[in-house]
mmCIF file of the protein (N, C-alpha, C, O) and its ligand, coordinates in Angstrom:
data_MODEL
# 
_entry.id   MODEL 
# 
loop_
_entity.id 
_entity.type 
_entity.pdbx_number_of_molecules 
1 polymer     1 
2 non-polymer 1 
# 
_entity_poly.entity_id                      1 
_entity_poly.type                           'polypeptide(L)' 
_entity_poly.nstd_linkage                   no 
_entity_poly.nstd_monomer                   no 
_entity_poly.pdbx_seq_one_letter_code       MNTTENKYACIMHPEIQGKLNDKCSQCGMFLTVSVPEKPEKLDSNGKKLNHNRNN 
_entity_poly.pdbx_seq_one_letter_code_can   MNTTENKYACIMHPEIQGKLNDKCSQCGMFLTVSVPEKPEKLDSNGKKLNHNRNN 
_entity_poly.pdbx_strand_id                 A 
# 
loop_
_entity_poly_seq.entity_id 
_entity_poly_seq.num 
_entity_poly_seq.mon_id 
_entity_poly_seq.hetero 
1 1  MET n 
1 2  ASN n 
1 3  THR n 
1 4  THR n 
1 5  GLU n 
1 6  ASN n 
1 7  LYS n 
1 8  TYR n 
1 9  ALA n 
1 10 CYS n 
1 11 ILE n 
1 12 MET n 
1 13 HIS n 
1 14 PRO n 
1 15 GLU n 
1 16 ILE n 
1 17 GLN n 
1 18 GLY n 
1 19 LYS n 
1 20 LEU n 
1 21 ASN n 
1 22 ASP n 
1 23 LYS n 
1 24 CYS n 
1 25 SER n 
1 26 GLN n 
1 27 CYS n 
1 28 GLY n 
1 29 MET n 
1 30 PHE n 
1 31 LEU n 
1 32 THR n 
1 33 VAL n 
1 34 SER n 
1 35 VAL n 
1 36 PRO n 
1 37 GLU n 
1 38 LYS n 
1 39 PRO n 
1 40 GLU n 
1 41 LYS n 
1 42 LEU n 
1 43 ASP n 
1 44 SER n 
1 45 ASN n 
1 46 GLY n 
1 47 LYS n 
1 48 LYS n 
1 49 LEU n 
1 50 ASN n 
1 51 HIS n 
1 52 ASN n 
1 53 ARG n 
1 54 ASN n 
1 55 ASN n 
# 
loop_
_struct_asym.id 
_struct_asym.entity_id 
A 1 
B 2 
# 
loop_
_chem_comp.id 
_chem_comp.type 
_chem_comp.mon_nstd_flag 
ALA 'L-peptide linking' y 
ARG 'L-peptide linking' y 
ASN 'L-peptide linking' y 
ASP 'L-peptide linking' y 
CYS 'L-peptide linking' y 
GLN 'L-peptide linking' y 
GLU 'L-peptide linking' y 
GLY 'peptide linking'   y 
HIS 'L-peptide linking' y 
ILE 'L-peptide linking' y 
LEU 'L-peptide linking' y 
LYS 'L-peptide linking' y 
MET 'L-peptide linking' y 
PHE 'L-peptide linking' y 
PRO 'L-peptide linking' y 
SER 'L-peptide linking' y 
THR 'L-peptide linking' y 
TYR 'L-peptide linking' y 
VAL 'L-peptide linking' y 
ZN  non-polymer         . 
# 
_pdbx_entity_nonpoly.entity_id   2 
_pdbx_entity_nonpoly.name        ? 
_pdbx_entity_nonpoly.comp_id     ZN 
# 
_pdbx_nonpoly_scheme.asym_id         B 
_pdbx_nonpoly_scheme.entity_id       2 
_pdbx_nonpoly_scheme.mon_id          ZN 
_pdbx_nonpoly_scheme.ndb_seq_num     1 
_pdbx_nonpoly_scheme.pdb_seq_num     101 
_pdbx_nonpoly_scheme.auth_seq_num    101 
_pdbx_nonpoly_scheme.pdb_mon_id      ZN 
_pdbx_nonpoly_scheme.auth_mon_id     ZN 
_pdbx_nonpoly_scheme.pdb_strand_id   A 
_pdbx_nonpoly_scheme.pdb_ins_code    . 
# 
loop_
_atom_site.group_PDB 
_atom_site.id 
_atom_site.type_symbol 
_atom_site.label_atom_id 
_atom_site.label_alt_id 
_atom_site.label_comp_id 
_atom_site.label_asym_id 
_atom_site.label_entity_id 
_atom_site.label_seq_id 
_atom_site.pdbx_PDB_ins_code 
_atom_site.Cartn_x 
_atom_site.Cartn_y 
_atom_site.Cartn_z 
_atom_site.occupancy 
_atom_site.B_iso_or_equiv 
_atom_site.pdbx_formal_charge 
_atom_site.auth_seq_id 
_atom_site.auth_comp_id 
_atom_site.auth_asym_id 
_atom_site.auth_atom_id 
_atom_site.pdbx_PDB_model_num 
ATOM   1   N  N  . MET A 1 1  ? 19.498 19.031  -13.769 1.00 0.00 ? 1   MET A N  1 
ATOM   2   C  CA . MET A 1 1  ? 18.876 18.283  -14.780 1.00 0.00 ? 1   MET A CA 1 
ATOM   3   C  C  . MET A 1 1  ? 17.642 17.749  -14.180 1.00 0.00 ? 1   MET A C  1 
ATOM   4   O  O  . MET A 1 1  ? 17.437 17.493  -12.994 1.00 0.00 ? 1   MET A O  1 
ATOM   5   N  N  . ASN A 1 2  ? 16.699 17.596  -15.390 1.00 0.00 ? 2   ASN A N  1 
ATOM   6   C  CA . ASN A 1 2  ? 15.492 17.113  -15.072 1.00 0.00 ? 2   ASN A CA 1 
ATOM   7   C  C  . ASN A 1 2  ? 15.254 15.532  -15.618 1.00 0.00 ? 2   ASN A C  1 
ATOM   8   O  O  . ASN A 1 2  ? 14.832 15.304  -16.752 1.00 0.00 ? 2   ASN A O  1 
ATOM   9   N  N  . THR A 1 3  ? 15.522 14.680  -14.831 1.00 0.00 ? 3   THR A N  1 
ATOM   10  C  CA . THR A 1 3  ? 15.580 13.341  -15.167 1.00 0.00 ? 3   THR A CA 1 
ATOM   11  C  C  . THR A 1 3  ? 14.384 12.716  -14.638 1.00 0.00 ? 3   THR A C  1 
ATOM   12  O  O  . THR A 1 3  ? 14.178 12.806  -13.427 1.00 0.00 ? 3   THR A O  1 
ATOM   13  N  N  . THR A 1 4  ? 13.373 11.947  -15.559 1.00 0.00 ? 4   THR A N  1 
ATOM   14  C  CA . THR A 1 4  ? 12.330 11.425  -15.024 1.00 0.00 ? 4   THR A CA 1 
ATOM   15  C  C  . THR A 1 4  ? 12.602 10.016  -14.791 1.00 0.00 ? 4   THR A C  1 
ATOM   16  O  O  . THR A 1 4  ? 12.206 9.090   -15.499 1.00 0.00 ? 4   THR A O  1 
ATOM   17  N  N  . GLU A 1 5  ? 13.364 9.924   -13.661 1.00 0.00 ? 5   GLU A N  1 
ATOM   18  C  CA . GLU A 1 5  ? 13.662 8.544   -13.070 1.00 0.00 ? 5   GLU A CA 1 
ATOM   19  C  C  . GLU A 1 5  ? 12.770 8.117   -12.082 1.00 0.00 ? 5   GLU A C  1 
ATOM   20  O  O  . GLU A 1 5  ? 12.567 8.675   -11.003 1.00 0.00 ? 5   GLU A O  1 
ATOM   21  N  N  . ASN A 1 6  ? 12.195 6.989   -12.554 1.00 0.00 ? 6   ASN A N  1 
ATOM   22  C  CA . ASN A 1 6  ? 11.345 6.369   -11.472 1.00 0.00 ? 6   ASN A CA 1 
ATOM   23  C  C  . ASN A 1 6  ? 12.027 5.736   -10.295 1.00 0.00 ? 6   ASN A C  1 
ATOM   24  O  O  . ASN A 1 6  ? 13.086 5.123   -10.430 1.00 0.00 ? 6   ASN A O  1 
ATOM   25  N  N  . LYS A 1 7  ? 11.498 5.864   -9.286  1.00 0.00 ? 7   LYS A N  1 
ATOM   26  C  CA . LYS A 1 7  ? 12.053 5.074   -8.113  1.00 0.00 ? 7   LYS A CA 1 
ATOM   27  C  C  . LYS A 1 7  ? 11.254 3.683   -7.835  1.00 0.00 ? 7   LYS A C  1 
ATOM   28  O  O  . LYS A 1 7  ? 10.118 3.433   -8.239  1.00 0.00 ? 7   LYS A O  1 
ATOM   29  N  N  . TYR A 1 8  ? 11.832 3.094   -7.297  1.00 0.00 ? 8   TYR A N  1 
ATOM   30  C  CA . TYR A 1 8  ? 11.562 1.546   -6.934  1.00 0.00 ? 8   TYR A CA 1 
ATOM   31  C  C  . TYR A 1 8  ? 11.918 1.111   -5.767  1.00 0.00 ? 8   TYR A C  1 
ATOM   32  O  O  . TYR A 1 8  ? 13.026 1.290   -5.261  1.00 0.00 ? 8   TYR A O  1 
ATOM   33  N  N  . ALA A 1 9  ? 10.927 0.474   -5.246  1.00 0.00 ? 9   ALA A N  1 
ATOM   34  C  CA . ALA A 1 9  ? 11.083 0.020   -3.659  1.00 0.00 ? 9   ALA A CA 1 
ATOM   35  C  C  . ALA A 1 9  ? 11.085 -1.546  -3.594  1.00 0.00 ? 9   ALA A C  1 
ATOM   36  O  O  . ALA A 1 9  ? 10.856 -2.223  -4.596  1.00 0.00 ? 9   ALA A O  1 
ATOM   37  N  N  . CYS A 1 10 ? 11.322 -2.019  -2.517  1.00 0.00 ? 10  CYS A N  1 
ATOM   38  C  CA . CYS A 1 10 ? 11.257 -3.533  -2.005  1.00 0.00 ? 10  CYS A CA 1 
ATOM   39  C  C  . CYS A 1 10 ? 10.093 -3.701  -1.640  1.00 0.00 ? 10  CYS A C  1 
ATOM   40  O  O  . CYS A 1 10 ? 9.567  -2.896  -0.872  1.00 0.00 ? 10  CYS A O  1 
ATOM   41  N  N  . ILE A 1 11 ? 9.315  -4.990  -2.200  1.00 0.00 ? 11  ILE A N  1 
ATOM   42  C  CA . ILE A 1 11 ? 7.923  -4.992  -1.944  1.00 0.00 ? 11  ILE A CA 1 
ATOM   43  C  C  . ILE A 1 11 ? 7.885  -5.475  -0.387  1.00 0.00 ? 11  ILE A C  1 
ATOM   44  O  O  . ILE A 1 11 ? 6.780  -5.490  0.155   1.00 0.00 ? 11  ILE A O  1 
ATOM   45  N  N  . MET A 1 12 ? 8.937  -5.839  0.298   1.00 0.00 ? 12  MET A N  1 
ATOM   46  C  CA . MET A 1 12 ? 8.752  -6.343  1.698   1.00 0.00 ? 12  MET A CA 1 
ATOM   47  C  C  . MET A 1 12 ? 9.243  -5.013  2.478   1.00 0.00 ? 12  MET A C  1 
ATOM   48  O  O  . MET A 1 12 ? 8.824  -4.822  3.620   1.00 0.00 ? 12  MET A O  1 
ATOM   49  N  N  . HIS A 1 13 ? 10.185 -4.034  1.833   1.00 0.00 ? 13  HIS A N  1 
ATOM   50  C  CA . HIS A 1 13 ? 10.473 -2.959  2.702   1.00 0.00 ? 13  HIS A CA 1 
ATOM   51  C  C  . HIS A 1 13 ? 10.360 -1.516  1.904   1.00 0.00 ? 13  HIS A C  1 
ATOM   52  O  O  . HIS A 1 13 ? 11.299 -0.986  1.311   1.00 0.00 ? 13  HIS A O  1 
ATOM   53  N  N  . PRO A 1 14 ? 9.130  -1.033  2.002   1.00 0.00 ? 14  PRO A N  1 
ATOM   54  C  CA . PRO A 1 14 ? 8.835  0.133   1.188   1.00 0.00 ? 14  PRO A CA 1 
ATOM   55  C  C  . PRO A 1 14 ? 9.857  1.386   1.547   1.00 0.00 ? 14  PRO A C  1 
ATOM   56  O  O  . PRO A 1 14 ? 9.812  2.383   0.827   1.00 0.00 ? 14  PRO A O  1 
ATOM   57  N  N  . GLU A 1 15 ? 10.604 1.343   2.449   1.00 0.00 ? 15  GLU A N  1 
ATOM   58  C  CA . GLU A 1 15 ? 11.467 2.339   2.753   1.00 0.00 ? 15  GLU A CA 1 
ATOM   59  C  C  . GLU A 1 15 ? 12.946 2.094   2.092   1.00 0.00 ? 15  GLU A C  1 
ATOM   60  O  O  . GLU A 1 15 ? 13.862 2.917   2.055   1.00 0.00 ? 15  GLU A O  1 
ATOM   61  N  N  . ILE A 1 16 ? 12.949 0.967   1.661   1.00 0.00 ? 16  ILE A N  1 
ATOM   62  C  CA . ILE A 1 16 ? 14.214 0.790   0.963   1.00 0.00 ? 16  ILE A CA 1 
ATOM   63  C  C  . ILE A 1 16 ? 13.966 1.115   -0.606  1.00 0.00 ? 16  ILE A C  1 
ATOM   64  O  O  . ILE A 1 16 ? 13.303 0.335   -1.289  1.00 0.00 ? 16  ILE A O  1 
ATOM   65  N  N  . GLN A 1 17 ? 14.535 2.320   -1.158  1.00 0.00 ? 17  GLN A N  1 
ATOM   66  C  CA . GLN A 1 17 ? 14.371 2.625   -2.526  1.00 0.00 ? 17  GLN A CA 1 
ATOM   67  C  C  . GLN A 1 17 ? 15.394 2.678   -3.343  1.00 0.00 ? 17  GLN A C  1 
ATOM   68  O  O  . GLN A 1 17 ? 16.505 2.811   -2.830  1.00 0.00 ? 17  GLN A O  1 
ATOM   69  N  N  . GLY A 1 18 ? 15.298 2.604   -4.546  1.00 0.00 ? 18  GLY A N  1 
ATOM   70  C  CA . GLY A 1 18 ? 16.498 2.635   -5.365  1.00 0.00 ? 18  GLY A CA 1 
ATOM   71  C  C  . GLY A 1 18 ? 16.053 2.684   -6.842  1.00 0.00 ? 18  GLY A C  1 
ATOM   72  O  O  . GLY A 1 18 ? 14.905 3.044   -7.100  1.00 0.00 ? 18  GLY A O  1 
ATOM   73  N  N  . LYS A 1 19 ? 16.905 2.339   -7.815  1.00 0.00 ? 19  LYS A N  1 
ATOM   74  C  CA . LYS A 1 19 ? 16.684 1.895   -9.059  1.00 0.00 ? 19  LYS A CA 1 
ATOM   75  C  C  . LYS A 1 19 ? 16.158 0.975   -9.525  1.00 0.00 ? 19  LYS A C  1 
ATOM   76  O  O  . LYS A 1 19 ? 16.643 -0.004  -8.959  1.00 0.00 ? 19  LYS A O  1 
ATOM   77  N  N  . LEU A 1 20 ? 15.272 0.591   -10.396 1.00 0.00 ? 20  LEU A N  1 
ATOM   78  C  CA . LEU A 1 20 ? 14.771 -0.678  -10.909 1.00 0.00 ? 20  LEU A CA 1 
ATOM   79  C  C  . LEU A 1 20 ? 15.627 -1.764  -10.675 1.00 0.00 ? 20  LEU A C  1 
ATOM   80  O  O  . LEU A 1 20 ? 16.716 -1.550  -11.207 1.00 0.00 ? 20  LEU A O  1 
ATOM   81  N  N  . ASN A 1 21 ? 15.575 -2.886  -10.071 1.00 0.00 ? 21  ASN A N  1 
ATOM   82  C  CA . ASN A 1 21 ? 16.453 -3.997  -10.050 1.00 0.00 ? 21  ASN A CA 1 
ATOM   83  C  C  . ASN A 1 21 ? 17.609 -3.884  -9.277  1.00 0.00 ? 21  ASN A C  1 
ATOM   84  O  O  . ASN A 1 21 ? 18.563 -4.660  -9.330  1.00 0.00 ? 21  ASN A O  1 
ATOM   85  N  N  . ASP A 1 22 ? 17.489 -2.716  -8.421  1.00 0.00 ? 22  ASP A N  1 
ATOM   86  C  CA . ASP A 1 22 ? 18.474 -2.757  -7.420  1.00 0.00 ? 22  ASP A CA 1 
ATOM   87  C  C  . ASP A 1 22 ? 18.148 -3.673  -6.469  1.00 0.00 ? 22  ASP A C  1 
ATOM   88  O  O  . ASP A 1 22 ? 17.016 -4.153  -6.520  1.00 0.00 ? 22  ASP A O  1 
ATOM   89  N  N  . LYS A 1 23 ? 19.036 -4.085  -5.450  1.00 0.00 ? 23  LYS A N  1 
ATOM   90  C  CA . LYS A 1 23 ? 18.876 -5.103  -4.522  1.00 0.00 ? 23  LYS A CA 1 
ATOM   91  C  C  . LYS A 1 23 ? 18.258 -4.541  -3.272  1.00 0.00 ? 23  LYS A C  1 
ATOM   92  O  O  . LYS A 1 23 ? 18.530 -3.348  -3.134  1.00 0.00 ? 23  LYS A O  1 
ATOM   93  N  N  . CYS A 1 24 ? 17.556 -5.013  -2.384  1.00 0.00 ? 24  CYS A N  1 
ATOM   94  C  CA . CYS A 1 24 ? 17.241 -4.388  -1.194  1.00 0.00 ? 24  CYS A CA 1 
ATOM   95  C  C  . CYS A 1 24 ? 18.270 -4.849  -0.134  1.00 0.00 ? 24  CYS A C  1 
ATOM   96  O  O  . CYS A 1 24 ? 18.810 -5.955  -0.159  1.00 0.00 ? 24  CYS A O  1 
ATOM   97  N  N  . SER A 1 25 ? 18.504 -3.831  0.860   1.00 0.00 ? 25  SER A N  1 
ATOM   98  C  CA . SER A 1 25 ? 19.670 -4.211  1.502   1.00 0.00 ? 25  SER A CA 1 
ATOM   99  C  C  . SER A 1 25 ? 19.085 -4.878  2.806   1.00 0.00 ? 25  SER A C  1 
ATOM   100 O  O  . SER A 1 25 ? 19.828 -5.149  3.749   1.00 0.00 ? 25  SER A O  1 
ATOM   101 N  N  . GLN A 1 26 ? 18.058 -5.073  2.825   1.00 0.00 ? 26  GLN A N  1 
ATOM   102 C  CA . GLN A 1 26 ? 17.555 -5.843  3.998   1.00 0.00 ? 26  GLN A CA 1 
ATOM   103 C  C  . GLN A 1 26 ? 17.290 -7.067  3.798   1.00 0.00 ? 26  GLN A C  1 
ATOM   104 O  O  . GLN A 1 26 ? 17.600 -7.824  4.718   1.00 0.00 ? 26  GLN A O  1 
ATOM   105 N  N  . CYS A 1 27 ? 16.691 -7.630  2.657   1.00 0.00 ? 27  CYS A N  1 
ATOM   106 C  CA . CYS A 1 27 ? 16.403 -8.724  2.248   1.00 0.00 ? 27  CYS A CA 1 
ATOM   107 C  C  . CYS A 1 27 ? 16.947 -9.381  0.852   1.00 0.00 ? 27  CYS A C  1 
ATOM   108 O  O  . CYS A 1 27 ? 16.789 -10.574 0.592   1.00 0.00 ? 27  CYS A O  1 
ATOM   109 N  N  . GLY A 1 28 ? 17.563 -8.518  0.045   1.00 0.00 ? 28  GLY A N  1 
ATOM   110 C  CA . GLY A 1 28 ? 18.179 -8.938  -1.175  1.00 0.00 ? 28  GLY A CA 1 
ATOM   111 C  C  . GLY A 1 28 ? 17.461 -9.024  -2.417  1.00 0.00 ? 28  GLY A C  1 
ATOM   112 O  O  . GLY A 1 28 ? 17.980 -9.371  -3.478  1.00 0.00 ? 28  GLY A O  1 
ATOM   113 N  N  . MET A 1 29 ? 16.139 -8.672  -2.250  1.00 0.00 ? 29  MET A N  1 
ATOM   114 C  CA . MET A 1 29 ? 15.105 -8.773  -3.321  1.00 0.00 ? 29  MET A CA 1 
ATOM   115 C  C  . MET A 1 29 ? 15.388 -7.630  -4.131  1.00 0.00 ? 29  MET A C  1 
ATOM   116 O  O  . MET A 1 29 ? 15.985 -6.662  -3.660  1.00 0.00 ? 29  MET A O  1 
ATOM   117 N  N  . PHE A 1 30 ? 14.959 -7.680  -5.440  1.00 0.00 ? 30  PHE A N  1 
ATOM   118 C  CA . PHE A 1 30 ? 15.081 -6.609  -6.328  1.00 0.00 ? 30  PHE A CA 1 
ATOM   119 C  C  . PHE A 1 30 ? 13.993 -5.744  -6.143  1.00 0.00 ? 30  PHE A C  1 
ATOM   120 O  O  . PHE A 1 30 ? 12.846 -6.106  -5.881  1.00 0.00 ? 30  PHE A O  1 
ATOM   121 N  N  . LEU A 1 31 ? 14.456 -4.372  -6.312  1.00 0.00 ? 31  LEU A N  1 
ATOM   122 C  CA . LEU A 1 31 ? 13.324 -3.052  -6.271  1.00 0.00 ? 31  LEU A CA 1 
ATOM   123 C  C  . LEU A 1 31 ? 12.479 -3.341  -7.306  1.00 0.00 ? 31  LEU A C  1 
ATOM   124 O  O  . LEU A 1 31 ? 13.055 -3.243  -8.389  1.00 0.00 ? 31  LEU A O  1 
ATOM   125 N  N  . THR A 1 32 ? 11.250 -3.683  -7.386  1.00 0.00 ? 32  THR A N  1 
ATOM   126 C  CA . THR A 1 32 ? 10.269 -3.870  -8.400  1.00 0.00 ? 32  THR A CA 1 
ATOM   127 C  C  . THR A 1 32 ? 8.953  -3.100  -8.236  1.00 0.00 ? 32  THR A C  1 
ATOM   128 O  O  . THR A 1 32 ? 8.131  -3.108  -9.152  1.00 0.00 ? 32  THR A O  1 
ATOM   129 N  N  . VAL A 1 33 ? 8.742  -2.463  -7.144  1.00 0.00 ? 33  VAL A N  1 
ATOM   130 C  CA . VAL A 1 33 ? 7.563  -1.723  -6.808  1.00 0.00 ? 33  VAL A CA 1 
ATOM   131 C  C  . VAL A 1 33 ? 7.995  -0.335  -7.084  1.00 0.00 ? 33  VAL A C  1 
ATOM   132 O  O  . VAL A 1 33 ? 8.946  0.226   -6.541  1.00 0.00 ? 33  VAL A O  1 
ATOM   133 N  N  . SER A 1 34 ? 7.022  0.280   -8.187  1.00 0.00 ? 34  SER A N  1 
ATOM   134 C  CA . SER A 1 34 ? 7.429  1.659   -8.548  1.00 0.00 ? 34  SER A CA 1 
ATOM   135 C  C  . SER A 1 34 ? 6.712  2.515   -7.645  1.00 0.00 ? 34  SER A C  1 
ATOM   136 O  O  . SER A 1 34 ? 5.511  2.479   -7.376  1.00 0.00 ? 34  SER A O  1 
ATOM   137 N  N  . VAL A 1 35 ? 7.726  3.402   -7.148  1.00 0.00 ? 35  VAL A N  1 
ATOM   138 C  CA . VAL A 1 35 ? 7.102  4.504   -6.010  1.00 0.00 ? 35  VAL A CA 1 
ATOM   139 C  C  . VAL A 1 35 ? 6.809  5.808   -6.790  1.00 0.00 ? 35  VAL A C  1 
ATOM   140 O  O  . VAL A 1 35 ? 7.614  6.374   -7.530  1.00 0.00 ? 35  VAL A O  1 
ATOM   141 N  N  . PRO A 1 36 ? 5.565  6.198   -6.528  1.00 0.00 ? 36  PRO A N  1 
ATOM   142 C  CA . PRO A 1 36 ? 5.177  7.302   -7.073  1.00 0.00 ? 36  PRO A CA 1 
ATOM   143 C  C  . PRO A 1 36 ? 5.782  8.791   -6.566  1.00 0.00 ? 36  PRO A C  1 
ATOM   144 O  O  . PRO A 1 36 ? 5.757  9.124   -5.382  1.00 0.00 ? 36  PRO A O  1 
ATOM   145 N  N  . GLU A 1 37 ? 6.168  9.387   -7.324  1.00 0.00 ? 37  GLU A N  1 
ATOM   146 C  CA . GLU A 1 37 ? 6.924  10.741  -7.145  1.00 0.00 ? 37  GLU A CA 1 
ATOM   147 C  C  . GLU A 1 37 ? 6.105  11.534  -6.089  1.00 0.00 ? 37  GLU A C  1 
ATOM   148 O  O  . GLU A 1 37 ? 4.894  11.720  -6.201  1.00 0.00 ? 37  GLU A O  1 
ATOM   149 N  N  . LYS A 1 38 ? 6.847  11.979  -5.072  1.00 0.00 ? 38  LYS A N  1 
ATOM   150 C  CA . LYS A 1 38 ? 6.140  12.765  -4.191  1.00 0.00 ? 38  LYS A CA 1 
ATOM   151 C  C  . LYS A 1 38 ? 6.658  14.241  -4.249  1.00 0.00 ? 38  LYS A C  1 
ATOM   152 O  O  . LYS A 1 38 ? 7.875  14.421  -4.275  1.00 0.00 ? 38  LYS A O  1 
ATOM   153 N  N  . PRO A 1 39 ? 5.937  15.137  -4.266  1.00 0.00 ? 39  PRO A N  1 
ATOM   154 C  CA . PRO A 1 39 ? 6.480  16.700  -4.250  1.00 0.00 ? 39  PRO A CA 1 
ATOM   155 C  C  . PRO A 1 39 ? 6.810  16.859  -3.052  1.00 0.00 ? 39  PRO A C  1 
ATOM   156 O  O  . PRO A 1 39 ? 6.068  16.595  -2.106  1.00 0.00 ? 39  PRO A O  1 
ATOM   157 N  N  . GLU A 1 40 ? 8.102  17.364  -2.947  1.00 0.00 ? 40  GLU A N  1 
ATOM   158 C  CA . GLU A 1 40 ? 8.888  17.517  -1.786  1.00 0.00 ? 40  GLU A CA 1 
ATOM   159 C  C  . GLU A 1 40 ? 8.343  18.670  -0.792  1.00 0.00 ? 40  GLU A C  1 
ATOM   160 O  O  . GLU A 1 40 ? 8.588  18.706  0.414   1.00 0.00 ? 40  GLU A O  1 
ATOM   161 N  N  . LYS A 1 41 ? 7.555  19.615  -1.512  1.00 0.00 ? 41  LYS A N  1 
ATOM   162 C  CA . LYS A 1 41 ? 7.038  20.659  -0.782  1.00 0.00 ? 41  LYS A CA 1 
ATOM   163 C  C  . LYS A 1 41 ? 5.814  20.217  0.124   1.00 0.00 ? 41  LYS A C  1 
ATOM   164 O  O  . LYS A 1 41 ? 5.354  20.968  0.985   1.00 0.00 ? 41  LYS A O  1 
ATOM   165 N  N  . LEU A 1 42 ? 5.348  19.026  -0.114  1.00 0.00 ? 42  LEU A N  1 
ATOM   166 C  CA . LEU A 1 42 ? 4.267  18.770  0.781   1.00 0.00 ? 42  LEU A CA 1 
ATOM   167 C  C  . LEU A 1 42 ? 4.550  17.782  1.964   1.00 0.00 ? 42  LEU A C  1 
ATOM   168 O  O  . LEU A 1 42 ? 4.894  16.627  1.715   1.00 0.00 ? 42  LEU A O  1 
ATOM   169 N  N  . ASP A 1 43 ? 4.419  18.195  3.148   1.00 0.00 ? 43  ASP A N  1 
ATOM   170 C  CA . ASP A 1 43 ? 4.671  17.496  4.126   1.00 0.00 ? 43  ASP A CA 1 
ATOM   171 C  C  . ASP A 1 43 ? 3.624  16.638  4.444   1.00 0.00 ? 43  ASP A C  1 
ATOM   172 O  O  . ASP A 1 43 ? 2.675  17.130  5.053   1.00 0.00 ? 43  ASP A O  1 
ATOM   173 N  N  . SER A 1 44 ? 3.598  15.322  4.125   1.00 0.00 ? 44  SER A N  1 
ATOM   174 C  CA . SER A 1 44 ? 2.529  14.302  4.592   1.00 0.00 ? 44  SER A CA 1 
ATOM   175 C  C  . SER A 1 44 ? 2.657  13.998  6.162   1.00 0.00 ? 44  SER A C  1 
ATOM   176 O  O  . SER A 1 44 ? 1.670  13.568  6.759   1.00 0.00 ? 44  SER A O  1 
ATOM   177 N  N  . ASN A 1 45 ? 3.895  14.223  6.848   1.00 0.00 ? 45  ASN A N  1 
ATOM   178 C  CA . ASN A 1 45 ? 3.763  13.914  7.928   1.00 0.00 ? 45  ASN A CA 1 
ATOM   179 C  C  . ASN A 1 45 ? 3.693  15.055  8.878   1.00 0.00 ? 45  ASN A C  1 
ATOM   180 O  O  . ASN A 1 45 ? 3.077  14.905  9.933   1.00 0.00 ? 45  ASN A O  1 
ATOM   181 N  N  . GLY A 1 46 ? 4.360  16.358  8.552   1.00 0.00 ? 46  GLY A N  1 
ATOM   182 C  CA . GLY A 1 46 ? 4.030  17.578  9.210   1.00 0.00 ? 46  GLY A CA 1 
ATOM   183 C  C  . GLY A 1 46 ? 4.884  17.574  10.457  1.00 0.00 ? 46  GLY A C  1 
ATOM   184 O  O  . GLY A 1 46 ? 4.945  18.601  11.132  1.00 0.00 ? 46  GLY A O  1 
ATOM   185 N  N  . LYS A 1 47 ? 5.476  16.607  10.769  1.00 0.00 ? 47  LYS A N  1 
ATOM   186 C  CA . LYS A 1 47 ? 5.943  16.578  12.184  1.00 0.00 ? 47  LYS A CA 1 
ATOM   187 C  C  . LYS A 1 47 ? 7.674  16.267  11.932  1.00 0.00 ? 47  LYS A C  1 
ATOM   188 O  O  . LYS A 1 47 ? 8.347  15.778  12.840  1.00 0.00 ? 47  LYS A O  1 
ATOM   189 N  N  . LYS A 1 48 ? 8.176  16.567  10.792  1.00 0.00 ? 48  LYS A N  1 
ATOM   190 C  CA . LYS A 1 48 ? 9.512  16.483  10.322  1.00 0.00 ? 48  LYS A CA 1 
ATOM   191 C  C  . LYS A 1 48 ? 10.278 17.631  10.780  1.00 0.00 ? 48  LYS A C  1 
ATOM   192 O  O  . LYS A 1 48 ? 11.380 17.844  10.275  1.00 0.00 ? 48  LYS A O  1 
ATOM   193 N  N  . LEU A 1 49 ? 9.815  18.385  11.672  1.00 0.00 ? 49  LEU A N  1 
ATOM   194 C  CA . LEU A 1 49 ? 10.775 19.529  11.934  1.00 0.00 ? 49  LEU A CA 1 
ATOM   195 C  C  . LEU A 1 49 ? 11.642 19.345  13.108  1.00 0.00 ? 49  LEU A C  1 
ATOM   196 O  O  . LEU A 1 49 ? 11.253 19.323  14.276  1.00 0.00 ? 49  LEU A O  1 
ATOM   197 N  N  . ASN A 1 50 ? 12.868 19.212  12.687  1.00 0.00 ? 50  ASN A N  1 
ATOM   198 C  CA . ASN A 1 50 ? 14.042 18.827  13.717  1.00 0.00 ? 50  ASN A CA 1 
ATOM   199 C  C  . ASN A 1 50 ? 14.454 19.934  14.350  1.00 0.00 ? 50  ASN A C  1 
ATOM   200 O  O  . ASN A 1 50 ? 15.363 19.856  15.177  1.00 0.00 ? 50  ASN A O  1 
ATOM   201 N  N  . HIS A 1 51 ? 13.879 21.058  14.071  1.00 0.00 ? 51  HIS A N  1 
ATOM   202 C  CA . HIS A 1 51 ? 14.559 22.228  14.611  1.00 0.00 ? 51  HIS A CA 1 
ATOM   203 C  C  . HIS A 1 51 ? 14.104 22.581  16.118  1.00 0.00 ? 51  HIS A C  1 
ATOM   204 O  O  . HIS A 1 51 ? 14.512 23.538  16.775  1.00 0.00 ? 51  HIS A O  1 
ATOM   205 N  N  . ASN A 1 52 ? 13.297 21.733  16.473  1.00 0.00 ? 52  ASN A N  1 
ATOM   206 C  CA . ASN A 1 52 ? 12.717 21.899  17.760  1.00 0.00 ? 52  ASN A CA 1 
ATOM   207 C  C  . ASN A 1 52 ? 13.608 21.026  18.739  1.00 0.00 ? 52  ASN A C  1 
ATOM   208 O  O  . ASN A 1 52 ? 13.656 19.809  18.565  1.00 0.00 ? 52  ASN A O  1 
ATOM   209 N  N  . ARG A 1 53 ? 14.357 21.670  19.830  1.00 0.00 ? 53  ARG A N  1 
ATOM   210 C  CA . ARG A 1 53 ? 15.111 20.740  20.756  1.00 0.00 ? 53  ARG A CA 1 
ATOM   211 C  C  . ARG A 1 53 ? 14.209 21.059  22.017  1.00 0.00 ? 53  ARG A C  1 
ATOM   212 O  O  . ARG A 1 53 ? 14.386 22.125  22.607  1.00 0.00 ? 53  ARG A O  1 
ATOM   213 N  N  . ASN A 1 54 ? 13.395 20.302  22.379  1.00 0.00 ? 54  ASN A N  1 
ATOM   214 C  CA . ASN A 1 54 ? 12.831 20.482  23.829  1.00 0.00 ? 54  ASN A CA 1 
ATOM   215 C  C  . ASN A 1 54 ? 13.334 19.448  24.858  1.00 0.00 ? 54  ASN A C  1 
ATOM   216 O  O  . ASN A 1 54 ? 13.009 18.262  24.811  1.00 0.00 ? 54  ASN A O  1 
ATOM   217 N  N  . ASN A 1 55 ? 14.218 20.025  25.869  1.00 0.00 ? 55  ASN A N  1 
ATOM   218 C  CA . ASN A 1 55 ? 14.522 19.003  26.748  1.00 0.00 ? 55  ASN A CA 1 
ATOM   219 C  C  . ASN A 1 55 ? 14.596 19.970  28.241  1.00 0.00 ? 55  ASN A C  1 
ATOM   220 O  O  . ASN A 1 55 ? 14.852 19.427  29.316  1.00 0.00 ? 55  ASN A O  1 
HETATM 221 ZN ZN . ZN  B 2 .  ? 13.466 -6.000  1.227   1.00 0.00 2 101 ZN  A ZN 1 
# 
């Protein structure tokens, strides 16, 4: 299904994301900062490959 559901993040903790007015698990504030949708095909980090086990 294609639901255009916006994500929201905590203003203090951008990594904490959820629905609007969800509570941040870190500080308990409401998630009110809208998070722009990121296309999953674009790797902004490029270092997220966990298939490499160098030891
Ligand atoms: Zn927070």
